[in-house]
N, C-alpha and C positions, 0 to 999 in steps of 0.2 A: 679338576676335568682337564684332559688331557688336550691336545691342540687338535687331535683328529677328531675328539668328541665334540670339543668345540666348534669346528668348522660342519660338522653334521647338523647341529642342531642349528647353527645359524642359516644353515641352507635351507632346512624344512622351515623355518620361521620368514624366510626369505619366500619359499614358495607359496606361503598360505597368504602373505601379505599382497603378493603381485598377482596371483591367479584370478581371473573373473570370477565374478560372482556364483557364476551357472555351473562351475567345477565342480565335480565331486570327486573326495579324495578317496580311492581304493587302493590298497597296496596289499595284495593276497602273499604273492611270489615275485612278479615282474617288478614292484614296486614303481608304478608308474602313475600318472593322472590320465584319467579317463572323463571324457567330456559326454554327457549323455545327450542325446537327442531331444531338445526342448523347441518346443515352438515360441519363436518371438510373440512378445505381448502385443496385443492390438486394442486401437483406442474404441472399436465398433462392438455392439453386442454381436453375437455369433448368428441369431436370425436377421439381423441388417447385413452382416459382412457376407452373407451368401446369398443376397438378392440383389440386383443391380439397381431395380427402381426404388426399393427401400433405401439403398447407400446412398443414391440420388437426393432423396428427401431429406437424408439425414443432413447430407451436405449443406443443401440449401438453409436447413434450419440453424445449423450451427456455423455457418460462414456469416450470415446476415445477421443472428443473434450476436455470434460473438464479436464480430465486426463492431457491433455498436456499444458493447461493453467497454471493449479496447480504445474506441472513440471516445467513450465519456471519460475515461483515465488520461486520455491524450488532451484532450480539451481543458483538464485542471492545470495544463502546465503554465498555459497563458494569464491563466487566473490566478495562480500564486506570484506569476512574477508580477502581476499588476499587485496584489497584495504587499510585495517587498518595495516595490517602486513607492506605494502609499505609505508606508512605513517610514522610509527615507525622507518622504516629504514631511510627515508629521513629524520629525527629529527636528527641525527648523522652524518648526511653528510654536507659539505661545511661549510663555516664561517658564523658569524652572526655577524651585525653591535653591536648588544645586546643595552641596553638601556631600553628606554621605549616601553611598548607593546601596543598593540591596544585594547584589552580585548576581544578576541573571546568568545563566549559562550560555555559553555560544551555540549551542545547537538551537536557541530560541531563534536564533539569525535575526536578531534585533539590531537595528545599527548602533544603538548606544545604551550602556543602562540605565536603570530607573533610578532616580532619587528618592529616597526614603521620604523625603519631607513631601513630595509630590505625590507620591502612593498613600500616605497618611492623610493627605487632604481629601482626596477622593472618600476613604473609608471614614473619613470622620464626619460626611454630610448626612444629614438626617434623610434627608429625602434618597440618597444612595442605599441607606439601611433599610427602606420601606420601599422593596420592588413593587408590591401591590399598585402602590400610590404613583411610582414612578410611571408604571405602565398605563395608569389612570390618565394622568395629564400629560404624559409625553405625545409626541409624532405618532402618527400611526400608518407608515409608508406602504405594508404589506399585509398580506391575508392574515399571516400568524401574529402580527401585531394587534391585528383588529380583534382575534381569538383570544387576546389574554399574554399572549408572548412579549417578554422583554427584547424590544429589537435595538441594535446599536444607535441609531437616532435618537431614540428616546432615552438611552444610556448618556449619550452624549450631551444631550440637551439637558439633562440634569448637573452634568459635570461641566457645564460650558467656560466658566472662570479655571479650569485644572487645564496642566497640562496635557495637550492632545494626545501625545505619545503614551503618557501612563494612562490615560483614558482608554485608549484602543488596546493596552496589554492587559488592562483589568477586565476588559471585556473576554479578550482573547482567551484569558484564563479560565473563563466560565462557559465558552462556545468555539467550536471549529467554523462557524459560519457568523451571520449577522441576526441571528434569533435565538433565544436558548429559553427553556422552560422556566415559568417565575419560581417554581419552589426551588430548581436547580440554583438558578439565579439568587437565590435568597439565603439557600445553604452555602452557597461558595462565598459569598460576599460576608456572611456570620464568620466563617472560618477565617479567611483573608484577613479580616480586622483583629481576631484573636490570636494570628500566628502570620507573621509576614513569611516566614518559611512554606507555608503551606500553598502561597500565592506562588512563590518561586514555581514549586513543585507542581502545580495545576499548570501554570503556563508551560512548562516544560512538556507536561504530558499532553496538552491539547495539540502544539505543534508538533511533536512527533506523531502523534495519531494522526493527524492530517497529512504529512509526509507519508508516513509508513502506508496508508489506505490506496494512493497512488500507486506506490512502488507494486504494492501486492497485487494490484488489479493487474499491471501490466506483466509481470513476472508469474503470474498464477495463472491470468487467462491466456497470455501469450503462448505458451507451449501446449497448455491443454487444448486450445481451439486451432492452433496449428497443428497438432497431431491428429485431433479427430477429423478435422477437414482432409487432409492429406489422404489419412486412410478411408474416409467416404469418397473422396474422387475415386482413388486408386480401384476401391470395388465397384464404383458406380460405372466407369468409364473406360477403365483397362483392367480388368479382372485378371485376366490371363497373362499380363506382364510379367515376365521372372523377377524383376526387379522389385516388385510389391513386399517381398521377403524383407527386404534391406532398407526400406525406406528409412530417413529422407537421403540416406548416402548415395543410394544408389542412383539419386537422381544426378549426380556428379560423375556417374562412370559413363564409359563410350556407350553404353548399351542404351542410353536414353534416347538415341536417335533412332532408335526401331522402335520406340514407343506408339506413334503414328499407326503402325501395324496391327498392334494389339487394341485398337480405339474401338468401342462397341457404342 
């Protein structure tokens, strides 16, 4: 391939990759890029966008409903912080058999690794291997435990002579909270007893699912609720403002000072 041909191909590829997604390539004679007139996407249904009263109702619904969902996600951060503090406290409590560790993933965010002897001591307990009996004889501090769920206090009571951090790790491998269905707990404990690797994988899965759920709520609800509320706000209170076609960037332009003139 000659230098001229190579330059032409590189130029075409560069245009392809850097051109905005809305551009259409038409090259009859003039070999130029033509951008069609495409209306920008909106978060509102057409019937709502064309009616100010409907748009205002839409705004109220999404603003208060979405704020509640985001608030739930934000409130999880202090709870997660308390969980970390609790783990670090447990790391210094009780006694440990020491020796070989199981090799927990750093992504579990545990203060230290778990000793294989501590884990085996829990899994060898007859009461621990009988979830139904553990639920029956253990404390029932909440509604779910009264309905037959295995709660953390019941599990900790059955393992009161074991290493506290390891007890918490085993329960965390079964649930992202402090309660777990008895059939799920029984299946998990049976699998942990037969394969220590399954315990490590289960703990990593539950920890990552707990973290990712918060991130998912924040990064999914945030942009969706924000875009919908902004479109509903503009359609409900200043539908004639020229900057509506370029939200949210038009809020940073000098024309935003004229917004009160378009308020309805």
